[in-house]
Structure formats: C-alpha cells, structure tokens
N, CA and C atoms as a LAMMPS dump frame, in Angstrom:
ITEM: TIMESTEP
0
ITEM: NUMBER OF ATOMS
564
ITEM: BOX BOUNDS ff ff ff
-5.0000000000000000e+02 5.0000000000000000e+02
-5.0000000000000000e+02 5.0000000000000000e+02
-5.0000000000000000e+02 5.0000000000000000e+02
ITEM: ATOMS id mol type element x y z
1 1 1 N 0.853 -1.038 -0.059
2 1 2 C 0.003 0.022 0.006
3 1 3 C 0.689 1.255 0.087
4 2 1 N 0.38 2.231 -0.772
5 2 2 C 1.062 3.447 -0.742
6 2 3 C 0.263 4.598 -0.07
7 3 1 N 0.649 5.069 0.894
8 3 2 C -0.228 6.036 1.629
9 3 3 C 0.346 7.498 1.585
10 4 1 N -0.816 8.498 1.352
11 4 2 C -0.446 9.864 1.505
12 4 3 C -1.275 10.534 2.461
13 5 1 N -1.485 11.784 2.636
14 5 2 C -2.241 12.366 3.658
15 5 3 C -3.87 12.4 3.191
16 6 1 N -4.531 11.239 3.777
17 6 2 C -6.03 11.183 3.473
18 6 3 C -6.183 10.571 2
19 7 1 N -5.121 9.863 1.487
20 7 2 C -5.234 9.089 0.176
21 7 3 C -4.406 7.97 0.314
22 8 1 N -4.84 6.792 -0.301
23 8 2 C -3.982 5.692 -0.536
24 8 3 C -4.115 4.949 -1.739
25 9 1 N -3.182 4.179 -2.189
26 9 2 C -3.116 3.511 -3.386
27 9 3 C -2.806 1.949 -2.988
28 10 1 N -3.781 1.118 -3.174
29 10 2 C -3.775 -0.361 -2.899
30 10 3 C -4.183 -1.254 -4.037
31 11 1 N -3.755 -2.375 -3.727
32 11 2 C -4.196 -3.264 -4.756
33 11 3 C -5.764 -3.476 -5.026
34 12 1 N -6.077 -3.625 -6.319
35 12 2 C -7.415 -3.755 -6.671
36 12 3 C -8.056 -5.265 -6.113
37 13 1 N -9.081 -5.173 -5.413
38 13 2 C -9.726 -6.535 -4.933
39 13 3 C -10.995 -6.753 -5.921
40 14 1 N -11.349 -7.962 -5.659
41 14 2 C -12.681 -8.506 -6.383
42 14 3 C -13.925 -7.674 -5.93
43 15 1 N -13.955 -7.373 -4.911
44 15 2 C -15.092 -6.387 -4.376
45 15 3 C -15.146 -5.087 -5.153
46 16 1 N -14.046 -4.613 -5.71
47 16 2 C -14.077 -3.482 -6.394
48 16 3 C -14.626 -3.443 -7.659
49 17 1 N -14.695 -4.698 -8.186
50 17 2 C -15.088 -4.757 -9.679
51 17 3 C -16.575 -4.193 -10.071
52 18 1 N -17.566 -4.324 -9.233
53 18 2 C -18.837 -3.646 -9.646
54 18 3 C -18.704 -2.202 -9.638
55 19 1 N -17.892 -1.653 -8.684
56 19 2 C -17.799 0.003 -8.718
57 19 3 C -17.001 0.159 -10.068
58 20 1 N -15.992 -0.469 -10.329
59 20 2 C -15.17 -0.353 -11.597
60 20 3 C -16.047 -0.17 -13.024
61 21 1 N -16.789 -1.272 -12.991
62 21 2 C -17.793 -1.592 -14.117
63 21 3 C -18.695 -0.388 -14.349
64 22 1 N -19.186 0.065 -13.057
65 22 2 C -20.141 1.322 -13.296
66 22 3 C -19.464 2.456 -13.843
67 23 1 N -18.269 2.595 -13.285
68 23 2 C -17.63 3.923 -13.887
69 23 3 C -17.323 3.613 -15.232
70 24 1 N -16.666 2.396 -15.618
71 24 2 C -16.369 2.273 -17.148
72 24 3 C -17.764 2.25 -17.929
73 25 1 N -18.896 2.114 -17.416
74 25 2 C -20.092 2.37 -18.065
75 25 3 C -20.752 3.715 -18.186
76 26 1 N -20.077 4.779 -17.503
77 26 2 C -20.706 6.026 -17.458
78 26 3 C -19.844 6.759 -18.476
79 27 1 N -20.533 7.403 -19.433
80 27 2 C -19.879 8.188 -20.633
81 27 3 C -19.062 9.218 -20
82 28 1 N -19.486 9.994 -19.063
83 28 2 C -18.601 11.216 -18.505
84 28 3 C -17.215 10.72 -18.243
85 29 1 N -17.29 9.438 -17.57
86 29 2 C -15.974 9.105 -17.061
87 29 3 C -15.12 8.514 -18.248
88 30 1 N -15.718 7.506 -18.993
89 30 2 C -15.168 7.014 -20.282
90 30 3 C -14.661 8.088 -21.201
91 31 1 N -15.13 9.283 -21.145
92 31 2 C -14.735 10.192 -22.211
93 31 3 C -13.387 10.471 -22.242
94 32 1 N -12.66 10.37 -21.145
95 32 2 C -11.225 10.878 -21.097
96 32 3 C -10.312 9.681 -21.134
97 33 1 N -10.883 8.402 -21.209
98 33 2 C -10.085 7.118 -21.354
99 33 3 C -9.978 6.573 -22.671
100 34 1 N -8.939 5.752 -22.887
101 34 2 C -8.842 5.097 -24.163
102 34 3 C -9.955 4.102 -24.407
103 35 1 N -10.617 3.687 -23.333
104 35 2 C -11.639 2.555 -23.294
105 35 3 C -13.01 3.508 -24.064
106 36 1 N -13.581 2.836 -24.952
107 36 2 C -14.618 3.59 -25.62
108 36 3 C -15.845 2.732 -25.549
109 37 1 N -15.83 1.756 -25.277
110 37 2 C -16.989 0.889 -25.345
111 37 3 C -17.427 0.504 -23.853
112 38 1 N -18.812 0.177 -23.751
113 38 2 C -19.142 -0.178 -22.264
114 38 3 C -18.662 -1.573 -21.856
115 39 1 N -18.6 -1.812 -20.713
116 39 2 C -18.091 -3.098 -20.308
117 39 3 C -19.081 -3.862 -19.233
118 40 1 N -18.712 -5.203 -19.582
119 40 2 C -19.759 -6.018 -18.784
120 40 3 C -18.972 -6.525 -17.37
121 41 1 N -19.86 -7.084 -16.547
122 41 2 C -19.092 -7.633 -15.255
123 41 3 C -18.352 -8.767 -15.659
124 42 1 N -18.642 -9.631 -16.719
125 42 2 C -18.069 -10.672 -17.09
126 42 3 C -16.718 -10.283 -17.73
127 43 1 N -16.503 -9.32 -18.596
128 43 2 C -15.227 -8.508 -19.013
129 43 3 C -14.294 -8.267 -18.008
130 44 1 N -14.802 -7.675 -16.947
131 44 2 C -14.143 -7.185 -15.795
132 44 3 C -13.459 -8.11 -15.104
133 45 1 N -14.31 -9.199 -14.727
134 45 2 C -13.793 -10.492 -14.211
135 45 3 C -12.7 -11.162 -14.778
136 46 1 N -12.958 -11.251 -16.15
137 46 2 C -11.817 -11.929 -16.983
138 46 3 C -10.516 -10.943 -16.851
139 47 1 N -10.623 -9.799 -16.866
140 47 2 C -9.453 -8.673 -16.686
141 47 3 C -8.79 -9.057 -15.565
142 48 1 N -9.708 -9.119 -14.463
143 48 2 C -9.227 -9.144 -13.014
144 48 3 C -8.355 -10.705 -12.843
145 49 1 N -8.995 -11.668 -13.373
146 49 2 C -8.303 -12.95 -13.26
147 49 3 C -7.019 -12.996 -14.035
148 50 1 N -6.864 -12.07 -14.899
149 50 2 C -5.527 -12.08 -15.64
150 50 3 C -4.417 -11.179 -15.004
151 51 1 N -4.644 -10.304 -14.034
152 51 2 C -4.001 -9.643 -13.384
153 51 3 C -2.557 -10.176 -12.918
154 52 1 N -2.716 -11.353 -12.208
155 52 2 C -1.436 -12.114 -11.911
156 52 3 C -0.445 -12.324 -12.966
157 53 1 N -0.821 -12.412 -14.114
158 53 2 C -0.041 -12.644 -15.276
159 53 3 C 0.929 -11.351 -15.599
160 54 1 N 0.31 -10.214 -15.083
161 54 2 C 1.483 -9.127 -15.461
162 54 3 C 2.4 -8.8 -14.248
163 55 1 N 3.629 -8.278 -14.558
164 55 2 C 4.389 -7.954 -13.677
165 55 3 C 3.875 -7.176 -12.378
166 56 1 N 4.195 -7.399 -11.045
167 56 2 C 3.57 -6.851 -10.042
168 56 3 C 3.727 -5.261 -10.071
169 57 1 N 4.632 -4.671 -10.807
170 57 2 C 4.795 -3.331 -10.687
171 57 3 C 3.757 -2.649 -11.945
172 58 1 N 3.255 -3.534 -12.726
173 58 2 C 2.311 -2.935 -13.661
174 58 3 C 0.977 -3.438 -13.483
175 59 1 N 0.764 -3.847 -12.205
176 59 2 C -0.644 -4.12 -11.79
177 59 3 C -1.307 -2.846 -11.359
178 60 1 N -2.492 -2.611 -11.786
179 60 2 C -3.285 -1.449 -11.307
180 60 3 C -3.509 -1.385 -9.913
181 61 1 N -3.635 -0.119 -9.351
182 61 2 C -3.972 0.126 -7.778
183 61 3 C -5.517 0.767 -7.691
184 62 1 N -5.988 0.578 -6.866
185 62 2 C -7.311 1.262 -6.55
186 62 3 C -6.717 2.595 -5.707
187 63 1 N -7.365 3.689 -5.916
188 63 2 C -7.28 4.938 -5.291
189 63 3 C -8.328 5.106 -4.266
190 64 1 N -8.025 5.221 -2.823
191 64 2 C -9.107 5.332 -1.981
192 64 3 C -8.886 6.737 -1.341
193 65 1 N -9.933 7.39 -0.88
194 65 2 C -9.762 8.447 0.025
195 65 3 C -10.28 8.19 1.529
196 66 1 N -9.769 8.878 2.467
197 66 2 C -10.196 8.593 3.668
198 66 3 C -11.302 9.435 4.255
199 67 1 N -12.439 8.643 4.778
200 67 2 C -13.652 9.234 5.189
201 67 3 C -13.924 9.164 6.537
202 68 1 N -13.379 9.856 7.592
203 68 2 C -13.353 9.362 8.888
204 68 3 C -12.527 8.376 9.15
205 69 1 N -13.022 7.176 9.679
206 69 2 C -12.049 6.041 10.062
207 69 3 C -12.121 5.041 8.778
208 70 1 N -12.86 5.234 7.783
209 70 2 C -13.018 4.363 6.859
210 70 3 C -12.362 4.803 5.478
211 71 1 N -12.338 4.061 4.509
212 71 2 C -11.842 4.42 3.28
213 71 3 C -12.863 4.36 2.285
214 72 1 N -12.711 5.267 1.033
215 72 2 C -13.945 5.21 0.055
216 72 3 C -13.064 5.141 -1.348
217 73 1 N -13.382 4.174 -2.096
218 73 2 C -12.776 3.873 -3.476
219 73 3 C -13.177 5.094 -4.377
220 74 1 N -12.311 5.665 -5.083
221 74 2 C -12.851 6.874 -5.807
222 74 3 C -12.196 6.61 -7.351
223 75 1 N -11.265 5.679 -7.639
224 75 2 C -10.448 5.524 -8.901
225 75 3 C -9.416 4.415 -8.898
226 76 1 N -8.84 4.389 -10.108
227 76 2 C -7.775 3.717 -10.114
228 76 3 C -6.523 4.115 -11.067
229 77 1 N -5.493 3.477 -10.909
230 77 2 C -4.18 4.128 -11.436
231 77 3 C -3.207 3.201 -11.546
232 78 1 N -2.011 3.438 -12.123
233 78 2 C -0.947 2.445 -12.266
234 78 3 C 0.011 2.646 -13.167
235 79 1 N 0.948 1.858 -13.371
236 79 2 C 2.133 2.096 -14.324
237 79 3 C 1.92 0.782 -15.44
238 80 1 N 2.396 1.287 -16.837
239 80 2 C 2.147 0.332 -17.818
240 80 3 C 3.244 0.671 -18.649
241 81 1 N 3.659 -0.203 -19.57
242 81 2 C 4.688 -0.114 -20.568
243 81 3 C 6.008 0.279 -19.861
244 82 1 N 6.513 -0.557 -18.615
245 82 2 C 7.734 -0.235 -18.213
246 82 3 C 8.966 -0.799 -19.072
247 83 1 N 9.805 0.144 -19.2
248 83 2 C 10.923 -0.267 -20.138
249 83 3 C 12.211 -0.07 -19.088
250 84 1 N 12.528 -1.317 -18.599
251 84 2 C 13.601 -1.397 -17.577
252 84 3 C 15.151 -0.895 -17.987
253 85 1 N 15.371 -1.197 -19.253
254 85 2 C 16.603 -0.665 -19.882
255 85 3 C 16.56 0.923 -19.746
256 86 1 N 15.645 1.51 -20.235
257 86 2 C 15.561 2.965 -20.198
258 86 3 C 15.059 3.626 -18.894
259 87 1 N 14.628 2.794 -18.016
260 87 2 C 14.051 3.131 -16.726
261 87 3 C 12.972 4.118 -16.834
262 88 1 N 11.998 3.759 -17.879
263 88 2 C 10.901 4.607 -18.054
264 88 3 C 9.542 3.87 -18.052
265 89 1 N 8.514 4.653 -17.806
266 89 2 C 7.208 3.906 -17.91
267 89 3 C 6.365 5.067 -18.091
268 90 1 N 5.012 4.464 -18.685
269 90 2 C 3.72 5.363 -18.775
270 90 3 C 2.866 5.102 -17.566
271 91 1 N 1.94 6.075 -17.185
272 91 2 C 1.215 6 -16.084
273 91 3 C -0.289 6.102 -16.538
274 92 1 N -1.328 5.811 -15.971
275 92 2 C -2.554 6.243 -16.377
276 92 3 C -3.493 6.309 -14.81
277 93 1 N -4.266 7.105 -15.063
278 93 2 C -5.307 7.307 -13.908
279 93 3 C -6.54 7.526 -14.406
280 94 1 N -7.423 7.185 -13.41
281 94 2 C -9.09 7.317 -13.619
282 94 3 C -9.637 7.651 -12.192
283 95 1 N -10.391 8.877 -12.163
284 95 2 C -11.047 9.142 -10.907
285 95 3 C -12.472 8.986 -11.465
286 96 1 N -13.121 7.862 -10.957
287 96 2 C -14.385 7.399 -11.481
288 96 3 C -15.49 7.961 -10.619
289 97 1 N -15.437 8.224 -9.425
290 97 2 C -16.319 8.921 -8.56
291 97 3 C -16.52 10.4 -9.004
292 98 1 N -17.423 10.715 -9.672
293 98 2 C -17.798 11.952 -10.179
294 98 3 C -17.821 13.122 -9.187
295 99 1 N -18.507 12.756 -7.952
296 99 2 C -18.505 13.702 -6.945
297 99 3 C -17.212 13.991 -6.294
298 100 1 N -16.101 13.453 -6.53
299 100 2 C -14.917 13.491 -5.986
300 100 3 C -13.905 14.623 -7.166
301 101 1 N -14.553 14.677 -8.255
302 101 2 C -13.748 15.365 -9.182
303 101 3 C -13.489 17.045 -8.678
304 102 1 N -12.524 17.426 -9.032
305 102 2 C -12.017 18.762 -8.88
306 102 3 C -11.946 19.015 -7.418
307 103 1 N -11.559 17.924 -6.758
308 103 2 C -10.88 18.099 -5.319
309 103 3 C -9.602 18.024 -5.003
310 104 1 N -8.741 17.837 -6.262
311 104 2 C -7.318 17.486 -5.912
312 104 3 C -6.734 15.943 -5.751
313 105 1 N -7.736 15.105 -5.836
314 105 2 C -7.316 13.667 -5.633
315 105 3 C -6.62 13.184 -6.659
316 106 1 N -6.871 13.421 -7.885
317 106 2 C -6.192 13.217 -8.985
318 106 3 C -4.798 13.662 -8.807
319 107 1 N -4.536 14.804 -8.593
320 107 2 C -3.129 15.55 -8.281
321 107 3 C -2.43 14.642 -7.409
322 108 1 N -3.061 14.37 -6.307
323 108 2 C -2.286 13.682 -5.173
324 108 3 C -2.03 12.294 -5.48
325 109 1 N -2.954 11.6 -6.384
326 109 2 C -2.53 10.216 -6.78
327 109 3 C -1.449 10.13 -7.788
328 110 1 N -1.317 11.087 -8.442
329 110 2 C -0.242 11.259 -9.629
330 110 3 C 0.842 11.388 -8.801
331 111 1 N 0.961 12.351 -7.786
332 111 2 C 2.172 12.684 -7.142
333 111 3 C 2.621 11.463 -6.386
334 112 1 N 1.679 10.531 -5.615
335 112 2 C 2.231 9.2 -5.032
336 112 3 C 2.694 8.375 -6.006
337 113 1 N 2.088 8.401 -7.266
338 113 2 C 2.574 7.437 -8.38
339 113 3 C 4.109 7.831 -8.783
340 114 1 N 4.299 9.164 -9.086
341 114 2 C 5.647 9.688 -9.481
342 114 3 C 6.548 9.369 -8.299
343 115 1 N 6.156 9.614 -7.106
344 115 2 C 7.339 9.447 -5.936
345 115 3 C 7.558 7.861 -5.875
346 116 1 N 6.564 6.924 -6.004
347 116 2 C 6.738 5.546 -5.969
348 116 3 C 7.773 5.229 -7.175
349 117 1 N 7.465 5.824 -8.229
350 117 2 C 8.179 5.295 -9.507
351 117 3 C 9.582 5.677 -9.505
352 118 1 N 9.899 6.915 -8.933
353 118 2 C 11.226 7.38 -8.779
354 118 3 C 11.977 6.883 -7.622
355 119 1 N 11.331 6.726 -6.486
356 119 2 C 12.081 6.382 -5.321
357 119 3 C 12.076 5.021 -4.951
358 120 1 N 11.192 4.185 -5.592
359 120 2 C 10.986 2.834 -5.302
360 120 3 C 11.421 1.876 -6.485
361 121 1 N 10.701 2.364 -7.704
362 121 2 C 11.094 1.625 -8.981
363 121 3 C 12.452 2.053 -9.603
364 122 1 N 12.971 3.041 -9.101
365 122 2 C 14.255 3.74 -9.756
366 122 3 C 13.993 3.985 -11.281
367 123 1 N 12.821 4.551 -11.509
368 123 2 C 12.632 5.04 -12.926
369 123 3 C 13.363 6.236 -13.132
370 124 1 N 13.646 6.804 -14.28
371 124 2 C 14.204 7.874 -14.739
372 124 3 C 13.248 8.81 -15.453
373 125 1 N 12.217 8.354 -16.066
374 125 2 C 11.206 9.159 -17.015
375 125 3 C 9.857 8.309 -16.723
376 126 1 N 9.004 9.168 -16.524
377 126 2 C 7.505 8.78 -16.328
378 126 3 C 6.667 9.649 -17.325
379 127 1 N 6.04 9.102 -18.096
380 127 2 C 5.282 9.678 -19.245
381 127 3 C 3.891 9.335 -18.942
382 128 1 N 2.868 10.079 -19.961
383 128 2 C 1.469 9.918 -20.009
384 128 3 C 1.014 10.339 -21.211
385 129 1 N -0.158 9.967 -21.6
386 129 2 C -0.824 10.606 -22.778
387 129 3 C -2.321 11.108 -22.138
388 130 1 N -2.485 12.393 -22.518
389 130 2 C -3.821 12.898 -22.191
390 130 3 C -4.578 13.737 -23.363
391 131 1 N -5.861 13.603 -23.365
392 131 2 C -6.53 14.394 -24.607
393 131 3 C -6.42 15.717 -24.37
394 132 1 N -6.491 16.476 -25.38
395 132 2 C -6.17 17.878 -25.422
396 132 3 C -7.237 18.894 -24.658
397 133 1 N -8.389 18.037 -24.644
398 133 2 C -9.668 18.815 -24.084
399 133 3 C -9.84 18.387 -22.592
400 134 1 N -8.853 17.532 -21.97
401 134 2 C -9.036 17.302 -20.68
402 134 3 C -8.217 18.294 -19.64
403 135 1 N -8.689 19.59 -19.674
404 135 2 C -8.04 20.518 -18.919
405 135 3 C -7.806 20.204 -17.395
406 136 1 N -8.671 19.473 -16.907
407 136 2 C -8.52 19.247 -15.272
408 136 3 C -7.525 18.236 -15.247
409 137 1 N -7.439 17.26 -16.08
410 137 2 C -6.16 16.387 -15.99
411 137 3 C -4.809 16.942 -16.349
412 138 1 N -4.794 17.798 -17.344
413 138 2 C -3.694 18.512 -17.811
414 138 3 C -3.065 19.344 -16.511
415 139 1 N -3.968 20.09 -16.008
416 139 2 C -3.566 21.043 -14.73
417 139 3 C -3.088 20.071 -13.685
418 140 1 N -3.467 19.05 -13.327
419 140 2 C -3.092 18.004 -12.303
420 140 3 C -1.638 17.358 -12.636
421 141 1 N -1.445 17.081 -13.828
422 141 2 C -0.167 16.753 -14.175
423 141 3 C 0.747 17.73 -14.07
424 142 1 N 0.492 19.052 -14.506
425 142 2 C 1.465 20.031 -14.529
426 142 3 C 1.838 20.379 -12.962
427 143 1 N 0.963 20.499 -12.188
428 143 2 C 1.068 20.58 -10.851
429 143 3 C 2.056 19.666 -10.184
430 144 1 N 1.935 18.531 -10.666
431 144 2 C 3.056 17.56 -10.174
432 144 3 C 4.57 17.58 -10.89
433 145 1 N 4.381 18.503 -11.87
434 145 2 C 5.838 18.568 -12.6
435 145 3 C 6.046 17.945 -14.009
436 146 1 N 4.887 17.498 -14.604
437 146 2 C 4.844 17.084 -16.033
438 146 3 C 4.885 18.383 -16.87
439 147 1 N 5.672 18.02 -17.83
440 147 2 C 5.839 19.06 -19.198
441 147 3 C 5.376 18.553 -20.339
442 148 1 N 4.925 19.303 -21.136
443 148 2 C 4.457 18.892 -22.651
444 148 3 C 5.58 18.7 -23.288
445 149 1 N 5.682 17.46 -24.059
446 149 2 C 6.725 16.928 -24.984
447 149 3 C 6.323 16.983 -26.246
448 150 1 N 5.02 16.854 -26.694
449 150 2 C 4.519 16.91 -27.936
450 150 3 C 2.943 16.566 -28.163
451 151 1 N 2.64 16.731 -29.332
452 151 2 C 1.055 16.651 -29.71
453 151 3 C 1.215 15.643 -30.693
454 152 1 N 0.257 14.583 -30.639
455 152 2 C 0.011 13.567 -31.517
456 152 3 C -1.236 14.292 -32.209
457 153 1 N -1.283 14.772 -33.448
458 153 2 C -2.46 15.474 -33.932
459 153 3 C -3.564 14.476 -34.405
460 154 1 N -4.746 14.854 -34.225
461 154 2 C -6.053 13.89 -34.525
462 154 3 C -5.551 12.478 -34.261
463 155 1 N -5.11 12.329 -33.039
464 155 2 C -4.931 10.897 -32.797
465 155 3 C -5.917 9.952 -32.125
466 156 1 N -6.946 10.81 -31.53
467 156 2 C -8.083 10.189 -30.912
468 156 3 C -9.455 10.634 -31.56
469 157 1 N -10.229 9.591 -31.686
470 157 2 C -11.442 9.706 -32.285
471 157 3 C -12.566 9.386 -31.328
472 158 1 N -13.465 10.508 -31.23
473 158 2 C -14.435 10.365 -30.13
474 158 3 C -15.682 11.178 -30.4
475 159 1 N -16.819 10.427 -30.288
476 159 2 C -18.184 11.086 -30.592
477 159 3 C -18.299 11.903 -32.019
478 160 1 N -17.538 11.311 -33.089
479 160 2 C -17.492 12.041 -34.308
480 160 3 C -16.464 13.098 -34.429
481 161 1 N -15.518 13.329 -33.544
482 161 2 C -14.555 14.314 -33.731
483 161 3 C -13.231 13.753 -33.451
484 162 1 N -12.153 14.189 -34.028
485 162 2 C -10.849 14.018 -33.81
486 162 3 C -10.254 14.886 -32.824
487 163 1 N -9.425 14.324 -32.019
488 163 2 C -8.87 15.187 -30.887
489 163 3 C -7.122 14.892 -30.982
490 164 1 N -6.471 15.834 -30.767
491 164 2 C -5.117 15.739 -30.6
492 164 3 C -4.76 15.025 -29.087
493 165 1 N -3.902 14.308 -29.062
494 165 2 C -3.409 13.79 -27.893
495 165 3 C -2.085 14.347 -27.319
496 166 1 N -1.799 14.625 -26.145
497 166 2 C -0.763 15.332 -25.805
498 166 3 C 0.203 14.262 -24.981
499 167 1 N 1.395 14.291 -25.328
500 167 2 C 2.479 13.775 -24.618
501 167 3 C 3.149 14.486 -23.63
502 168 1 N 3.095 13.932 -22.332
503 168 2 C 3.688 14.723 -21.114
504 168 3 C 4.567 13.755 -20.393
505 169 1 N 5.719 14.313 -19.788
506 169 2 C 6.807 13.673 -18.949
507 169 3 C 7.218 14.336 -17.892
508 170 1 N 7.99 13.581 -16.964
509 170 2 C 8.734 14.261 -15.941
510 170 3 C 9.867 13.231 -15.709
511 171 1 N 11.238 13.961 -15.653
512 171 2 C 12.239 13.291 -15.608
513 171 3 C 12.804 13.246 -13.997
514 172 1 N 13.502 12.372 -13.509
515 172 2 C 14.054 12.203 -12.221
516 172 3 C 14.639 13.509 -11.653
517 173 1 N 15.507 13.879 -12.41
518 173 2 C 16.197 15.273 -12.11
519 173 3 C 15.356 16.449 -11.72
520 174 1 N 14.225 16.365 -12.653
521 174 2 C 13.311 17.661 -12.447
522 174 3 C 12.513 17.291 -11.173
523 175 1 N 12.194 16.251 -11
524 175 2 C 11.48 15.984 -9.739
525 175 3 C 12.208 16.003 -8.509
526 176 1 N 13.589 15.576 -8.57
527 176 2 C 14.162 15.703 -7.382
528 176 3 C 14.491 17.302 -7.157
529 177 1 N 14.715 17.939 -8.042
530 177 2 C 14.925 19.455 -7.881
531 177 3 C 13.775 20.207 -7.366
532 178 1 N 12.708 19.76 -7.745
533 178 2 C 11.235 20.102 -7.275
534 178 3 C 11.059 19.738 -5.83
535 179 1 N 11.552 18.623 -5.439
536 179 2 C 11.219 18.337 -4.185
537 179 3 C 12.198 18.899 -3.145
538 180 1 N 13.512 19.329 -3.526
539 180 2 C 14.504 20.016 -2.867
540 180 3 C 13.812 21.483 -2.646
541 181 1 N 13.374 22.22 -3.781
542 181 2 C 12.481 23.585 -3.525
543 181 3 C 11.518 23.255 -2.505
544 182 1 N 10.842 22.408 -2.494
545 182 2 C 9.594 22.027 -1.536
546 182 3 C 9.951 21.959 -0.284
547 183 1 N 11.051 21.217 -0.144
548 183 2 C 11.783 21.112 1.426
549 183 3 C 12.327 22.524 1.857
550 184 1 N 13.002 23.153 1.017
551 184 2 C 13.531 24.576 1.149
552 184 3 C 12.539 25.616 1.792
553 185 1 N 11.189 25.447 0.955
554 185 2 C 10.136 26.516 1.289
555 185 3 C 9.592 26.054 2.59
556 186 1 N 9.601 24.723 3.076
557 186 2 C 8.846 24.466 4.349
558 186 3 C 9.958 24.926 5.481
559 187 1 N 11.258 24.921 5.417
560 187 2 C 12.124 25.232 6.201
561 187 3 C 12.349 26.674 6.635
562 188 1 N 11.863 27.598 5.751
563 188 2 C 11.893 28.922 6.015
564 188 3 C 11.116 29.509 7.03
C-alpha cells in the first residue's frame, strides 16, 4: 500500500469490480479514457483474473480517500509499458467517482505514483498521454511537474470528432529539484 495524506493506493480487490464496471459504463468517465465501449461484469472479471500474469509493478491500484475512520474507493491508477533498460514507464489514472472530481485527488494520486516510480522503482522518466480537451487532468499533471513533450495530431476519435493527444513527461532530475525546493520552502 502507498499512503499519502488522506489518500492511499492499494491493490484492486474483487469487491471493487462492480464499482469499476459502473464507472467504465459512465460516458462522462469514459470520455477521457482510451476505453470507448461499455464493459460487462464478465469482461471485468476476466480482466481481474488475468492480473497476476502481469509483472507486479504493472498491476493497477485502487485509489481510496479517507472518510473518517473508513476509506472510499474513488478511482484507479498504475504503471504500464515499463521499459527497464531505459528506466521509463507510462502511467494512467481514472477518477471514477464524479462527486470527487475537482478536489485535488487526481493530483495527489499522480504525485504518489511519481514518488513511488522514482524512489521505489528507480525510474528515470515517467510519461503519459492526455486528450487535449481534458483541462482538469492537464492541470493536475502540471502541478506534479509534468511538461508537454509533444502533440499527436488527430490521434483520438471520439463522438464524431478527432482530438489531439498530448504527450507529457517528468524526469527524475526535475522531480528531485522540485522536491528540494519544496523542502526548502518549508524550512523557511
């Protein structure tokens, strides 16, 4: 488990599947994901059964927020396409609980992922793809330190419209420098 202030990342459990399916079948949630078709519970169960075949560091995590003495599932995230020789990986995130949008939980979850990626997995580069019209996610990534690397023009087709896909990344030296600045600001 990876724990932050009032938020944690943990392994996805079978009990989480109905909630994940509900989110994947919500067009508002799915709009910013690569998944574009509704999902059945049987599909999700097959996906869950195959998780142990993936390397442990590439198995997705649930995102929980603390509510009093209990925890509430609000999304999922994780690393994929890890390239150990280059020490790089892509990340993905979904905040499925729409009532929890615009509260900073995505930013916190991405920050925990990045910290884990650099400090535990010893990655050098962490990247992601985001649709050009997903301003909320772009702001969250920028707050964590991701920078725009490029634009894949008309790379996503959704609801009769082509969208650009933005490529963003953060490098370990950039993150280290930002952590040093953050520690310095607290010491003043």
